[in-house]
N, C-alpha and C positions, 0 to 999 in steps of 0.2 A: 704196789698200789696202783700204778698206771694200768696194768692189765685188768684190774677189778673195775676201774672207772670206765675203761673201754667196753668191757662186758656189760656193765650197767647201762651205758649209753646205747649199746646195740639192743639190749632188752627193752629199754624205754622206747626206742625207735620202732621196734617190732610191735609193741603194745599200741603205739599211736597208729601205725599202719593198719593193724587188725581192727582197732576201734573205728577208724575212718571207713574201712571197708564195710563193717557191720552197719554203721550209720547210713552209708550210701545205699546198701542193699535194702535196708529197712525203708528208707525214704522212697526208693523206687517201687517197692511193693505197695506202699501206701498210695503212691501216685497211680499205679495201675488199678488198684482196688477202687479208688475214687473215679477213675475213668469208666470202669464197667458199671459202677453204680449210676453215674451220670447217663451212660448209654441206656440203662434201664429206665431212667426217668423220662427219656425221650419216647420209649415204648409206652410208658404209663400215660403220657399226654395224649397219644393217639388212641389208646384203649379207652380212655375217658370220653374222648370225642365220639368214638364208636358207640359206647354205652349210652351216650346222650342221644344219638341218632335213632337207636333201635326203638325206643318207646314211640317216637314220632312215626316211624315206619309202621309199627304195629297199629297205632291209632288210625293212620290213613287206610291201611288194609282192612281194618275192622268193618268199616262201612260197606265194603264190597264182598268180603269173604265171610258171610254170616254162617255158612255151614262148615267152616274150618276152624271152629273155636279151639279145638285141642292143639292145632298147629300154632295158633297165636299164643296160647297159654304156654306151650313148650318153649317158644322163642323168649317170652318174658321170663320164664323160670331159668332158662339157660343164661340169659343176660344177667340175672341177679346172682347166680352162682359164679359166673365169670367176674362180675364186679367185686364180689366178696374176695375171691381168690386174688384179684388184682390188688386190692387194698392190702392183703396180707403180704404179697410179694413186694409191694412198694415200700412197706415198712422195713424190709430187710432183703434186698435183692441178692444177698449172699447166702440166703437160706435155701438149700437145695430142695427141701420138701415144698416150700412155698412156690418155687419156680415150677416144680413138677405138677403141683396142683393147678397152677395157672395154665400150664400147657394143656392139661387134661380138660379144664373148664373151657378154654378157648376152642379146643377141638369140638367139644359138645355144642358150643354156641355156633360155630361155623356150620356144623351139620344141621342144626335147626333153622338157621338162616337160609341155607340151601334149600331145605324143604319148603320154607315159606316162599321162596322165589319160584320154585317149581309149581306150587299150588297157585300162586298169583298169575302164572302164565295162562291159566284156564279162565281168567276173568279179563276180557278185553277192555272193559271200562276202567278197571284198575290200572292196567298197563298204560292207558291213555291219560290218566290223571296227572296233571302238571306237578302237583305236590309230590306224588309218588315218584315221578321221574327225577325230580330234583333230589329227593332223599336218596334214591338208589345211586345217583351220580356221586353224591357226597360220600355215601358209604363205600363205593368203589374206590374213590380217591383216598379215603381213610385206610382202607385195606392195603392199598399200595404203600402208604406211608408207614403202616405197621410193619410191613414186610421189610422195608428199607431200615427202619429203626431196629428191628429184630436182628438183621444182618450186622449192623454196626455193633449191637450189644454182643452178639456171639463172637465177633472179631475181637472185641475188647476182652471178653472172658477168655478166649483162647490165648491171647498174649499174656494176660495175668496168670492163668494156670500154668502155662509153659514156663514163665519166669519163676514161679514159686516152686517148680519141680526140678529145675536145673541146679547143679552145684555151683557155687556155695549158697545160692539163694534158698535152697531147700532147708538148709540148716537154720537160717534166720526165720524163714516162714514157719517152720515147726516150733521153734523156740517162742515166737511171738504170736502163735495161733492164727496165722493167715490161712483160713480154710479155703478149700477149692470152691470155685464158683460153678454154678450149674448153667449149662447152655439152655437157651429157649428154643427147643427143637420140636417140630410137629412130627410125630412118629409115623403115622400112616401116610402112604403116598397120596391117597385121595384127599387127605386133609391139608396137603401142602399148597393147594390152590385156594385162592380167595373165593368166597362164595360168589356164585354167579348172580349178579344183581341187575342185569340188563333187561329192560322191558320192551326192547325193539325187535 
């Protein structure tokens, strides 16, 4: 009878240890997932600020760049596409497709903003406009904040993805459907730079 009680006690102890380990790993994965989602929220704040600045920039430029209507329309269209992609990604930062769509839309927006800045260089009155100078300064600052927020997000995603792939966390992650998170990476080297927005 004593050997049976000892075996039963050891079995119960093993079950408690395994359950504690599963709970600990599960809680850690939840914490890491919440961290990268919060990091994405910081990107989202800066993207919204950027999207709010762009219409003001376009309106200011409109008065000076009358012959560049298609450039202004392209910036507005790219901004709207990026804004829609941002809303989709914000609703679920863990959705790899939404993050990829946002990355693509942001690349397109950066390209059209760069074209706007190149075109605006040809208009000295626009470059000297106080409102335009202030907007471009704010946009440059926002671009820098987006870069820092994106770096923090990618760091959080890397820690989360690494943790969900290592043993024994991978067993818990697969059992409870902790999907891999997508990095927010700009693919082309020329797109890694913030758009040039200086009018000096």
